[in-house]
A tleap script that builds the chain and sets N, CA, C and O, in Angstrom:
source leaprc.protein.ff14SB
mol = sequence {
  NMET ALA SER THR HIE ARG ILE ILE ILE ALA
  THR VAL ILE GLY LEU ILE CYS GLY LEU ILE
  CYS TRP GLN ILE ALA ASN SER MET GLY GLU
  PRO LYS GLY CYS ALA GLU ALA VAL THR ILE
  ILE LEU SER ARG THR LEU LEU GLY PHE GLY
  ILE GLY ILE SER ALA TRP ARG MET ALA TRP
  TRP LEU HIE GLY ILE VAL LEU GLY PHE ILE
  PHE SER ILE PRO MET ALA VAL SER VAL LEU
  ALA GLU PRO LYS MET LEU TYR ILE PHE ILE
  GLY THR LEU VAL PHE GLY ALA ILE TYR GLY
  LEU ILE VAL GLU LEU ILE THR SER VAL ILE
  PHE LYS ALA LYS GLN CALA
}
set mol.1.N position { -3.581 30.528 0.151 }
set mol.1.CA position { -3.402 29.226 0.771 }
set mol.1.C position { -4.479 28.277 0.250 }
set mol.1.O position { -5.643 28.654 0.119 }
set mol.2.N position { -4.076 27.052 -0.043 }
set mol.2.CA position { -5.009 26.063 -0.583 }
set mol.2.C position { -5.993 25.617 0.494 }
set mol.2.O position { -5.661 25.543 1.677 }
set mol.3.N position { -7.199 25.326 0.054 }
set mol.3.CA position { -8.196 24.860 1.010 }
set mol.3.C position { -7.951 23.397 1.358 }
set mol.3.O position { -7.420 22.629 0.555 }
set mol.4.N position { -8.348 23.032 2.568 }
set mol.4.CA position { -8.206 21.649 3.018 }
set mol.4.C position { -8.990 20.720 2.104 }
set mol.4.O position { -8.544 19.610 1.812 }
set mol.5.N position { -10.138 21.162 1.660 }
set mol.5.CA position { -10.992 20.384 0.765 }
set mol.5.C position { -10.241 20.020 -0.519 }
set mol.5.O position { -10.264 18.867 -0.952 }
set mol.6.N position { -9.585 20.999 -1.119 }
set mol.6.CA position { -8.830 20.772 -2.348 }
set mol.6.C position { -7.661 19.814 -2.107 }
set mol.6.O position { -7.416 18.918 -2.914 }
set mol.7.N position { -6.946 20.000 -1.006 }
set mol.7.CA position { -5.804 19.150 -0.692 }
set mol.7.C position { -6.243 17.703 -0.520 }
set mol.7.O position { -5.600 16.794 -1.044 }
set mol.8.N position { -7.325 17.485 0.206 }
set mol.8.CA position { -7.810 16.118 0.449 }
set mol.8.C position { -8.265 15.466 -0.850 }
set mol.8.O position { -7.910 14.320 -1.127 }
set mol.9.N position { -9.043 16.182 -1.643 }
set mol.9.CA position { -9.536 15.619 -2.912 }
set mol.9.C position { -8.360 15.259 -3.818 }
set mol.9.O position { -8.300 14.143 -4.335 }
set mol.10.N position { -7.440 16.174 -4.014 }
set mol.10.CA position { -6.313 15.930 -4.915 }
set mol.10.C position { -5.441 14.783 -4.412 }
set mol.10.O position { -4.965 13.975 -5.210 }
set mol.11.N position { -5.227 14.703 -3.108 }
set mol.11.CA position { -4.401 13.627 -2.551 }
set mol.11.C position { -5.071 12.270 -2.731 }
set mol.11.O position { -4.410 11.296 -3.093 }
set mol.12.N position { -6.368 12.199 -2.483 }
set mol.12.CA position { -7.092 10.930 -2.651 }
set mol.12.C position { -7.098 10.507 -4.122 }
set mol.12.O position { -6.908 9.330 -4.428 }
set mol.13.N position { -7.313 11.447 -5.020 }
set mol.13.CA position { -7.282 11.122 -6.452 }
set mol.13.C position { -5.874 10.677 -6.841 }
set mol.13.O position { -5.722 9.753 -7.640 }
set mol.14.N position { -4.851 11.314 -6.296 }
set mol.14.CA position { -3.475 10.887 -6.540 }
set mol.14.C position { -3.233 9.465 -6.058 }
set mol.14.O position { -2.565 8.684 -6.736 }
set mol.15.N position { -3.773 9.123 -4.890 }
set mol.15.CA position { -3.658 7.757 -4.365 }
set mol.15.C position { -4.334 6.761 -5.299 }
set mol.15.O position { -3.775 5.703 -5.588 }
set mol.16.N position { -5.520 7.088 -5.768 }
set mol.16.CA position { -6.241 6.212 -6.702 }
set mol.16.C position { -5.429 6.053 -8.001 }
set mol.16.O position { -5.319 4.951 -8.540 }
set mol.17.N position { -4.872 7.148 -8.486 }
set mol.17.CA position { -4.028 7.071 -9.685 }
set mol.17.C position { -2.800 6.208 -9.427 }
set mol.17.O position { -2.362 5.474 -10.312 }
set mol.18.N position { -2.242 6.288 -8.219 }
set mol.18.CA position { -1.104 5.455 -7.858 }
set mol.18.C position { -1.448 3.981 -7.888 }
set mol.18.O position { -0.661 3.166 -8.369 }
set mol.19.N position { -2.620 3.632 -7.378 }
set mol.19.CA position { -3.058 2.233 -7.399 }
set mol.19.C position { -3.271 1.756 -8.833 }
set mol.19.O position { -2.914 0.629 -9.178 }
set mol.20.N position { -3.850 2.609 -9.661 }
set mol.20.CA position { -4.053 2.263 -11.076 }
set mol.20.C position { -2.699 2.112 -11.774 }
set mol.20.O position { -2.490 1.167 -12.535 }
set mol.21.N position { -1.795 3.036 -11.515 }
set mol.21.CA position { -0.465 2.994 -12.122 }
set mol.21.C position { 0.265 1.712 -11.720 }
set mol.21.O position { 0.927 1.086 -12.548 }
set mol.22.N position { 0.145 1.330 -10.475 }
set mol.22.CA position { 0.772 0.101 -9.987 }
set mol.22.C position { 0.200 -1.124 -10.700 }
set mol.22.O position { 0.941 -2.034 -11.072 }
set mol.23.N position { -1.117 -1.142 -10.886 }
set mol.23.CA position { -1.747 -2.258 -11.601 }
set mol.23.C position { -1.281 -2.311 -13.059 }
set mol.23.O position { -1.039 -3.392 -13.597 }
set mol.24.N position { -1.160 -1.167 -13.684 }
set mol.24.CA position { -0.664 -1.123 -15.062 }
set mol.24.C position { 0.774 -1.633 -15.115 }
set mol.24.O position { 1.125 -2.410 -16.003 }
set mol.25.N position { 1.605 -1.201 -14.170 }
set mol.25.CA position { 2.999 -1.654 -14.129 }
set mol.25.C position { 3.075 -3.164 -13.920 }
set mol.25.O position { 3.931 -3.827 -14.506 }
set mol.26.N position { 2.186 -3.714 -13.089 }
set mol.26.CA position { 2.168 -5.164 -12.841 }
set mol.26.C position { 1.719 -5.948 -14.065 }
set mol.26.O position { 2.119 -7.097 -14.251 }
set mol.27.N position { 0.896 -5.336 -14.892 }
set mol.27.CA position { 0.382 -6.049 -16.062 }
set mol.27.C position { 1.413 -6.120 -17.192 }
set mol.27.O position { 1.225 -6.854 -18.163 }
set mol.28.N position { 2.483 -5.369 -17.065 }
set mol.28.CA position { 3.522 -5.317 -18.104 }
set mol.28.C position { 4.724 -6.163 -17.684 }
set mol.28.O position { 5.736 -5.624 -17.237 }
set mol.29.N position { 4.619 -7.455 -17.822 }
set mol.29.CA position { 5.752 -8.323 -17.496 }
set mol.29.C position { 5.662 -8.886 -16.101 }
set mol.29.O position { 4.578 -9.205 -15.612 }
set mol.30.N position { 6.819 -9.007 -15.461 }
set mol.30.CA position { 6.856 -9.632 -14.145 }
set mol.30.C position { 6.252 -8.712 -13.084 }
set mol.30.O position { 6.389 -7.491 -13.163 }
set mol.31.N position { 5.579 -9.310 -12.084 }
set mol.31.CA position { 4.974 -8.493 -11.020 }
set mol.31.C position { 6.037 -7.690 -10.269 }
set mol.31.O position { 7.162 -8.151 -10.075 }
set mol.32.N position { 5.665 -6.507 -9.861 }
set mol.32.CA position { 6.570 -5.633 -9.131 }
set mol.32.C position { 6.577 -6.019 -7.657 }
set mol.32.O position { 5.571 -6.480 -7.118 }
set mol.33.N position { 7.722 -5.823 -7.018 }
set mol.33.CA position { 7.861 -6.119 -5.601 }
set mol.33.C position { 7.265 -5.025 -4.740 }
set mol.33.O position { 6.710 -4.045 -5.238 }
set mol.34.N position { 7.392 -5.214 -3.447 }
set mol.34.CA position { 6.831 -4.277 -2.479 }
set mol.34.C position { 7.456 -2.884 -2.602 }
set mol.34.O position { 6.750 -1.878 -2.534 }
set mol.35.N position { 8.763 -2.826 -2.781 }
set mol.35.CA position { 9.437 -1.524 -2.891 }
set mol.35.C position { 8.939 -0.742 -4.106 }
set mol.35.O position { 8.719 0.466 -4.021 }
set mol.36.N position { 8.765 -1.422 -5.219 }
set mol.36.CA position { 8.275 -0.755 -6.427 }
set mol.36.C position { 6.833 -0.290 -6.235 }
set mol.36.O position { 6.463 0.806 -6.656 }
set mol.37.N position { 6.021 -1.138 -5.594 }
set mol.37.CA position { 4.621 -0.772 -5.350 }
set mol.37.C position { 4.532 0.474 -4.483 }
set mol.37.O position { 3.770 1.394 -4.780 }
set mol.38.N position { 5.310 0.498 -3.413 }
set mol.38.CA position { 5.300 1.656 -2.516 }
set mol.38.C position { 5.783 2.903 -3.257 }
set mol.38.O position { 5.203 3.978 -3.105 }
set mol.39.N position { 6.829 2.765 -4.050 }
set mol.39.CA position { 7.364 3.903 -4.801 }
set mol.39.C position { 6.322 4.470 -5.763 }
set mol.39.O position { 6.109 5.681 -5.817 }
set mol.40.N position { 5.681 3.589 -6.518 }
set mol.40.CA position { 4.680 4.033 -7.497 }
set mol.40.C position { 3.497 4.691 -6.802 }
set mol.40.O position { 3.086 5.786 -7.186 }
set mol.41.N position { 2.949 4.043 -5.797 }
set mol.41.CA position { 1.756 4.553 -5.121 }
set mol.41.C position { 2.058 5.863 -4.400 }
set mol.41.O position { 1.287 6.817 -4.503 }
set mol.42.N position { 3.166 5.920 -3.677 }
set mol.42.CA position { 3.507 7.156 -2.975 }
set mol.42.C position { 3.850 8.298 -3.926 }
set mol.42.O position { 3.542 9.456 -3.644 }
set mol.43.N position { 4.481 7.979 -5.040 }
set mol.43.CA position { 4.815 9.013 -6.014 }
set mol.43.C position { 3.558 9.686 -6.550 }
set mol.43.O position { 3.492 10.913 -6.621 }
set mol.44.N position { 2.580 8.904 -6.920 }
set mol.44.CA position { 1.333 9.470 -7.455 }
set mol.44.C position { 0.503 10.147 -6.360 }
set mol.44.O position { -0.186 11.132 -6.624 }
set mol.45.N position { 0.569 9.620 -5.134 }
set mol.45.CA position { -0.128 10.272 -4.025 }
set mol.45.C position { 0.510 11.621 -3.732 }
set mol.45.O position { -0.191 12.606 -3.499 }
set mol.46.N position { 1.838 11.666 -3.744 }
set mol.46.CA position { 2.541 12.925 -3.542 }
set mol.46.C position { 2.226 13.917 -4.660 }
set mol.46.O position { 2.119 15.119 -4.417 }
set mol.47.N position { 2.080 13.416 -5.871 }
set mol.47.CA position { 1.658 14.264 -6.987 }
set mol.47.C position { 0.318 14.927 -6.660 }
set mol.47.O position { 0.158 16.137 -6.819 }
set mol.48.N position { -0.634 14.123 -6.204 }
set mol.48.CA position { -1.940 14.673 -5.844 }
set mol.48.C position { -1.839 15.721 -4.746 }
set mol.48.O position { -2.475 16.772 -4.825 }
set mol.49.N position { -1.039 15.437 -3.719 }
set mol.49.CA position { -0.850 16.395 -2.633 }
set mol.49.C position { -0.213 17.677 -3.161 }
set mol.49.O position { -0.623 18.779 -2.795 }
set mol.50.N position { 0.793 17.526 -4.023 }
set mol.50.CA position { 1.457 18.692 -4.604 }
set mol.50.C position { 0.499 19.555 -5.412 }
set mol.50.O position { 0.551 20.783 -5.343 }
set mol.51.N position { -0.365 18.918 -6.170 }
set mol.51.CA position { -1.372 19.659 -6.930 }
set mol.51.C position { -2.324 20.362 -5.964 }
set mol.51.O position { -2.721 21.505 -6.191 }
set mol.52.N position { -2.680 19.676 -4.897 }
set mol.52.CA position { -3.603 20.267 -3.918 }
set mol.52.C position { -3.058 21.504 -3.241 }
set mol.52.O position { -3.806 22.446 -2.980 }
set mol.53.N position { -1.762 21.520 -2.949 }
set mol.53.CA position { -1.187 22.660 -2.219 }
set mol.53.C position { -0.573 23.722 -3.125 }
set mol.53.O position { -0.241 24.812 -2.661 }
set mol.54.N position { -0.421 23.420 -4.397 }
set mol.54.CA position { 0.264 24.344 -5.293 }
set mol.54.C position { -0.473 25.679 -5.431 }
set mol.54.O position { -1.701 25.737 -5.502 }
set mol.55.N position { 0.314 26.726 -5.465 }
set mol.55.CA position { -0.235 28.077 -5.656 }
set mol.55.C position { 0.155 28.654 -7.008 }
set mol.55.O position { -0.053 29.841 -7.259 }
set mol.56.N position { 0.718 27.826 -7.880 }
set mol.56.CA position { 1.089 28.310 -9.212 }
set mol.56.C position { -0.164 28.742 -9.955 }
set mol.56.O position { -1.163 28.024 -9.972 }
set mol.57.N position { -0.109 29.894 -10.557 }
set mol.57.CA position { -1.247 30.429 -11.301 }
set mol.57.C position { -1.090 30.113 -12.776 }
set mol.57.O position { -0.258 30.706 -13.462 }
set mol.58.N position { -1.887 29.182 -13.257 }
set mol.58.CA position { -1.921 28.832 -14.678 }
set mol.58.C position { -3.222 28.094 -14.926 }
set mol.58.O position { -3.929 27.748 -13.979 }
set mol.59.N position { -3.542 27.852 -16.159 }
set mol.59.CA position { -4.753 27.110 -16.512 }
set mol.59.C position { -4.723 25.758 -15.801 }
set mol.59.O position { -3.659 25.160 -15.643 }
set mol.60.N position { -5.895 25.276 -15.372 }
set mol.60.CA position { -5.948 24.035 -14.582 }
set mol.60.C position { -5.310 22.870 -15.309 }
set mol.60.O position { -4.604 22.069 -14.697 }
set mol.61.N position { -5.549 22.762 -16.621 }
set mol.61.CA position { -5.023 21.624 -17.377 }
set mol.61.C position { -3.503 21.682 -17.488 }
set mol.61.O position { -2.830 20.655 -17.398 }
set mol.62.N position { -2.959 22.896 -17.685 }
set mol.62.CA position { -1.518 23.058 -17.761 }
set mol.62.C position { -0.877 22.810 -16.392 }
set mol.62.O position { 0.202 22.224 -16.298 }
set mol.63.N position { -1.547 23.259 -15.347 }
set mol.63.CA position { -1.078 23.044 -13.977 }
set mol.63.C position { -0.915 21.545 -13.702 }
set mol.63.O position { 0.103 21.120 -13.157 }
set mol.64.N position { -1.917 20.750 -14.077 }
set mol.64.CA position { -1.856 19.310 -13.869 }
set mol.64.C position { -0.742 18.648 -14.668 }
set mol.64.O position { -0.019 17.798 -14.149 }
set mol.65.N position { -0.606 19.035 -15.923 }
set mol.65.CA position { 0.426 18.452 -16.792 }
set mol.65.C position { 1.826 18.797 -16.275 }
set mol.65.O position { 2.683 17.920 -16.170 }
set mol.66.N position { 2.054 20.055 -15.956 }
set mol.66.CA position { 3.381 20.489 -15.509 }
set mol.66.C position { 3.763 19.804 -14.200 }
set mol.66.O position { 4.862 19.262 -14.080 }
set mol.67.N position { 2.863 19.825 -13.219 }
set mol.67.CA position { 3.185 19.188 -11.938 }
set mol.67.C position { 3.301 17.675 -12.077 }
set mol.67.O position { 4.144 17.057 -11.428 }
set mol.68.N position { 2.465 17.075 -12.915 }
set mol.68.CA position { 2.571 15.639 -13.150 }
set mol.68.C position { 3.923 15.269 -13.718 }
set mol.68.O position { 4.522 14.273 -13.313 }
set mol.69.N position { 4.402 16.065 -14.652 }
set mol.69.CA position { 5.723 15.837 -15.245 }
set mol.69.C position { 6.821 16.017 -14.198 }
set mol.69.O position { 7.702 15.166 -14.069 }
set mol.70.N position { 6.771 17.114 -13.456 }
set mol.70.CA position { 7.807 17.408 -12.464 }
set mol.70.C position { 7.859 16.334 -11.379 }
set mol.70.O position { 8.940 15.863 -11.026 }
set mol.71.N position { 6.697 15.944 -10.850 }
set mol.71.CA position { 6.669 14.960 -9.772 }
set mol.71.C position { 7.050 13.559 -10.254 }
set mol.71.O position { 7.332 12.685 -9.434 }
set mol.72.N position { 7.061 13.336 -11.545 }
set mol.72.CA position { 7.436 12.025 -12.088 }
set mol.72.C position { 8.924 11.905 -12.379 }
set mol.72.O position { 9.414 10.802 -12.623 }
set mol.73.N position { 9.636 12.994 -12.360 }
set mol.73.CA position { 11.066 12.963 -12.686 }
set mol.73.C position { 11.854 12.013 -11.769 }
set mol.73.O position { 12.622 11.202 -12.286 }
set mol.74.N position { 11.702 12.072 -10.431 }
set mol.74.CA position { 12.495 11.155 -9.601 }
set mol.74.C position { 12.234 9.679 -9.905 }
set mol.74.O position { 13.174 8.886 -9.960 }
set mol.75.N position { 10.982 9.307 -10.102 }
set mol.75.CA position { 10.668 7.909 -10.404 }
set mol.75.C position { 11.202 7.533 -11.786 }
set mol.75.O position { 11.677 6.415 -11.982 }
set mol.76.N position { 11.129 8.445 -12.731 }
set mol.76.CA position { 11.623 8.171 -14.078 }
set mol.76.C position { 13.136 8.000 -14.082 }
set mol.76.O position { 13.655 7.087 -14.724 }
set mol.77.N position { 13.841 8.859 -13.380 }
set mol.77.CA position { 15.301 8.791 -13.339 }
set mol.77.C position { 15.759 7.482 -12.691 }
set mol.77.O position { 16.787 6.924 -13.074 }
set mol.78.N position { 15.000 6.996 -11.716 }
set mol.78.CA position { 15.398 5.768 -11.015 }
set mol.78.C position { 15.448 4.551 -11.937 }
set mol.78.O position { 16.216 3.625 -11.673 }
set mol.79.N position { 14.665 4.522 -12.997 }
set mol.79.CA position { 14.689 3.366 -13.902 }
set mol.79.C position { 15.868 3.413 -14.872 }
set mol.79.O position { 16.183 2.412 -15.516 }
set mol.80.N position { 16.514 4.563 -14.978 }
set mol.80.CA position { 17.644 4.670 -15.900 }
set mol.80.C position { 18.863 3.891 -15.419 }
set mol.80.O position { 19.813 3.705 -16.179 }
set mol.81.N position { 18.848 3.436 -14.176 }
set mol.81.CA position { 19.955 2.637 -13.661 }
set mol.81.C position { 20.053 1.294 -14.383 }
set mol.81.O position { 21.119 0.681 -14.430 }
set mol.82.N position { 18.943 0.850 -14.939 }
set mol.82.CA position { 18.926 -0.414 -15.674 }
set mol.82.C position { 19.100 -0.126 -17.168 }
set mol.82.O position { 18.507 0.813 -17.698 }
set mol.83.N position { 19.912 -0.938 -17.835 }
set mol.83.CA position { 20.123 -0.702 -19.275 }
set mol.83.C position { 18.844 -0.948 -20.085 }
set mol.83.O position { 17.998 -1.761 -19.712 }
set mol.84.N position { 18.733 -0.243 -21.173 }
set mol.84.CA position { 17.622 -0.389 -22.120 }
set mol.84.C position { 16.260 -0.072 -21.503 }
set mol.84.O position { 15.261 -0.703 -21.849 }
set mol.85.N position { 16.216 0.886 -20.605 }
set mol.85.CA position { 14.958 1.249 -19.953 }
set mol.85.C position { 14.479 2.636 -20.355 }
set mol.85.O position { 13.659 3.235 -19.660 }
set mol.86.N position { 14.982 3.148 -21.467 }
set mol.86.CA position { 14.608 4.484 -21.908 }
set mol.86.C position { 13.101 4.591 -22.144 }
set mol.86.O position { 12.499 5.622 -21.841 }
set mol.87.N position { 12.490 3.538 -22.680 }
set mol.87.CA position { 11.046 3.587 -22.939 }
set mol.87.C position { 10.248 3.687 -21.641 }
set mol.87.O position { 9.188 4.311 -21.624 }
set mol.88.N position { 10.732 3.088 -20.558 }
set mol.88.CA position { 10.050 3.203 -19.263 }
set mol.88.C position { 10.261 4.609 -18.702 }
set mol.88.O position { 9.352 5.186 -18.106 }
set mol.89.N position { 11.461 5.158 -18.895 }
set mol.89.CA position { 11.745 6.530 -18.471 }
set mol.89.C position { 10.770 7.504 -19.126 }
set mol.89.O position { 10.145 8.320 -18.448 }
set mol.90.N position { 10.648 7.412 -20.442 }
set mol.90.CA position { 9.753 8.298 -21.182 }
set mol.90.C position { 8.299 8.039 -20.804 }
set mol.90.O position { 7.527 8.978 -20.609 }
set mol.91.N position { 7.928 6.769 -20.702 }
set mol.91.CA position { 6.566 6.417 -20.320 }
set mol.91.C position { 6.188 6.942 -18.943 }
set mol.91.O position { 5.060 7.389 -18.731 }
set mol.92.N position { 7.132 6.887 -18.006 }
set mol.92.CA position { 6.875 7.393 -16.654 }
set mol.92.C position { 6.593 8.885 -16.681 }
set mol.92.O position { 5.691 9.353 -15.985 }
set mol.93.N position { 7.339 9.634 -17.461 }
set mol.93.CA position { 7.115 11.078 -17.567 }
set mol.93.C position { 5.791 11.394 -18.262 }
set mol.93.O position { 5.049 12.278 -17.834 }
set mol.94.N position { 5.506 10.659 -19.337 }
set mol.94.CA position { 4.256 10.894 -20.071 }
set mol.94.C position { 3.055 10.541 -19.205 }
set mol.94.O position { 2.104 11.316 -19.105 }
set mol.95.N position { 3.103 9.364 -18.577 }
set mol.95.CA position { 1.989 8.979 -17.711 }
set mol.95.C position { 1.875 9.899 -16.503 }
set mol.95.O position { 0.771 10.147 -16.019 }
set mol.96.N position { 2.997 10.408 -16.012 }
set mol.96.CA position { 2.952 11.375 -14.921 }
set mol.96.C position { 2.175 12.620 -15.315 }
set mol.96.O position { 1.359 13.126 -14.544 }
set mol.97.N position { 2.434 13.107 -16.520 }
set mol.97.CA position { 1.704 14.274 -17.023 }
set mol.97.C position { 0.213 13.956 -17.175 }
set mol.97.O position { -0.641 14.792 -16.883 }
set mol.98.N position { -0.084 12.744 -17.631 }
set mol.98.CA position { -1.488 12.330 -17.788 }
set mol.98.C position { -2.169 12.223 -16.427 }
set mol.98.O position { -3.285 12.711 -16.248 }
set mol.99.N position { -1.495 11.584 -15.466 }
set mol.99.CA position { -2.086 11.474 -14.122 }
set mol.99.C position { -2.265 12.851 -13.496 }
set mol.99.O position { -3.264 13.100 -12.821 }
set mol.100.N position { -1.305 13.750 -13.715 }
set mol.100.CA position { -1.451 15.107 -13.204 }
set mol.100.C position { -2.663 15.802 -13.803 }
set mol.100.O position { -3.407 16.489 -13.104 }
set mol.101.N position { -2.854 15.616 -15.103 }
set mol.101.CA position { -4.025 16.184 -15.774 }
set mol.101.C position { -5.311 15.602 -15.195 }
set mol.101.O position { -6.276 16.330 -14.964 }
set mol.102.N position { -5.324 14.292 -14.962 }
set mol.102.CA position { -6.513 13.639 -14.404 }
set mol.102.C position { -6.809 14.148 -12.999 }
set mol.102.O position { -7.954 14.459 -12.673 }
set mol.103.N position { -5.764 14.233 -12.165 }
set mol.103.CA position { -5.958 14.723 -10.789 }
set mol.103.C position { -6.515 16.142 -10.817 }
set mol.103.O position { -7.463 16.452 -10.097 }
set mol.104.N position { -5.936 16.991 -11.635 }
set mol.104.CA position { -6.401 18.386 -11.701 }
set mol.104.C position { -7.797 18.478 -12.297 }
set mol.104.O position { -8.606 19.284 -11.838 }
set mol.105.N position { -8.094 17.684 -13.294 }
set mol.105.CA position { -9.431 17.666 -13.897 }
set mol.105.C position { -10.488 17.306 -12.854 }
set mol.105.O position { -11.492 18.003 -12.709 }
set mol.106.N position { -10.256 16.233 -12.145 }
set mol.106.CA position { -11.239 15.788 -11.149 }
set mol.106.C position { -11.339 16.795 -10.008 }
set mol.106.O position { -12.435 17.099 -9.537 }
set mol.107.N position { -10.192 17.312 -9.565 }
set mol.107.CA position { -10.187 18.254 -8.442 }
set mol.107.C position { -10.823 19.587 -8.807 }
set mol.107.O position { -11.707 20.069 -8.098 }
set mol.108.N position { -10.378 20.189 -9.912 }
set mol.108.CA position { -10.818 21.544 -10.264 }
set mol.108.C position { -12.132 21.604 -11.021 }
set mol.108.O position { -12.940 22.503 -10.789 }
set mol.109.N position { -12.356 20.655 -11.925 }
set mol.109.CA position { -13.538 20.734 -12.783 }
set mol.109.C position { -14.712 19.961 -12.186 }
set mol.109.O position { -15.813 20.497 -12.068 }
set mol.110.N position { -14.481 18.714 -11.812 }
set mol.110.CA position { -15.587 17.895 -11.316 }
set mol.110.C position { -15.990 18.303 -9.896 }
set mol.110.O position { -17.169 18.525 -9.621 }
set mol.111.N position { -14.985 18.401 -8.980 }
set mol.111.CA position { -15.300 18.779 -7.591 }
set mol.111.C position { -15.289 20.280 -7.366 }
set mol.111.O position { -15.640 20.745 -6.281 }
set mol.112.N position { -14.889 21.045 -8.375 }
set mol.112.CA position { -14.851 22.509 -8.326 }
set mol.112.C position { -14.071 23.045 -7.121 }
set mol.112.O position { -14.437 24.062 -6.531 }
set mol.113.N position { -12.990 22.342 -6.768 }
set mol.113.CA position { -12.107 22.769 -5.683 }
set mol.113.C position { -10.979 23.597 -6.297 }
set mol.113.O position { -9.897 23.085 -6.584 }
set mol.114.N position { -11.249 24.862 -6.488 }
set mol.114.CA position { -10.308 25.752 -7.162 }
set mol.114.C position { -9.160 26.139 -6.223 }
set mol.114.O position { -9.261 26.031 -5.001 }
set mol.115.N position { -8.070 26.593 -6.842 }
set mol.115.CA position { -6.941 27.096 -6.066 }
set mol.115.C position { -7.360 28.355 -5.327 }
set mol.115.O position { -8.162 29.143 -5.828 }
set mol.116.N position { -6.813 28.539 -4.135 }
set mol.116.CA position { -7.165 29.711 -3.331 }
set mol.116.C position { -6.475 30.950 -3.867 }
set mol.116.O position { -6.648 32.039 -3.320 }
savepdb mol mol.pdb
quit
């Protein structure tokens, strides 16, 4: 079972990544509305929580990349409803993997909150 310490750290880092991701999304063209902001921030926060509670046994860096990719699939698929959005779909998955790596790096390496 994951420690509360690990869950809290990973979730907070996920929230911070969500805020950064939202700012990056806003800097690329027209500002995003409230629904998009909530979706982006909650998606990355949920990623952090998922990393915090995960019991998958693998190298920390691979764990972050895999979960980041998986947790980004719903947000990535949602942009496919609009034509010519393939680059955002791919970018969402790639950045998801990067954010997952960052969350796991900070949680496992910097704060040394290892999986139970």
